[in-house]
C-alpha positions, 0 to 999 in steps of 0.5 A: 500500499503506497502512502500517499503515493510513490514520490514522483521522479523516485530513484529505485534501488536505494532509500532516501531520508528527508531529514532537518539537522538535530531534529527528531530524524536524527534517531532515524539517521542513528538507526541506519548507521547502527544497522550499517545501512550503505544504500541511503541517501540523506536530504536536508530540509530547512525546517523554516522554508521547507526547501531542500538543501542545497537544491532548494526544491519544494519539499511539500511537493514530497510530503505536504506537512513538510515534516520530518522524518520522512523515508523514501523506500526502494521502490518509491513508497513513502513512510513518515512518522517517527515510530513508524520509520524507526520500526521500519528500519528496525524490521528491514536490518533484523540483524542490527537487533534494534527492536525486540521480536517478542510480543511483550518486548514489542509491547514495551517497545511501543510504550517507550516510543509513545512516552518518548513522543507524546510526553516529551517531544510533543508535550514538553519540547515542541512548544519550547522550541517553537519560535512562535509559541507564546511565553504562557504556552512555553511556560506551561509546557515547561510546567509538565517537564518535571513530573515526566522527566522524574518518571524517566529518571526512576526508570533509567536508574541503574540500566544502560538502555531502556529495553536492555539492549540498544534500541530504537527507543534509545536512539529516539530518546537521545535525539529528544534529550538533546533538545534540552541543550537550547531550552530551559530543560536542565538534565543535570538535575536528573542524574540518571538521565544526564548519565544515560544521555552522555553515555549514548553521546559516546556510541559510535553511531550516535557520535557520527550521527550527531557530529554530521548533523551539528555540522549542518545545524551550525550552517543552518544558523549562519544562513539565518543570521 
């Protein structure tokens, strides 16, 4: 089933990931590196203009919502929404062991992806990062942070990864927690979270993806200055 259709002019034979530097699409980049995927083309999307870089094409002609990540598959099908894209990558590269395969393990993965996506990504960080959000909206979002981060800290106490082994949930959580650097959220108040984030940052796939996207982000800031 194609959603909503195949990308016009798609080049078959490899995948294409549309991303914005240090956005949640960073998680998919990490997962692809973890899986040693070598047939992926990365396409940067300016988050403000919705133009691809450096070509300057209108990204909304590919994805009407203009959101990332968007994964173009080998046959031209388009897959959006972070949780769906991450699980597709995990299933496409089973040897990388990026997701549990047993029913309860998969349910726990969904639990974590749901928490990260709704309770942290959308409820806390999106308003804090939105340049157009009012002071009241930002204050309300920040007021939600403590309870959610305290819950997270309790579950990260004494564990290396959220599901035992490194998974796509860790890739997504790293990407989201990374936004604390540019918001009032202070991860140092939550020792287990700060330690977890620092450890993940040293993992080869994470360090590589972060370094590459940080370089793109610096260029993005220079363009908008």
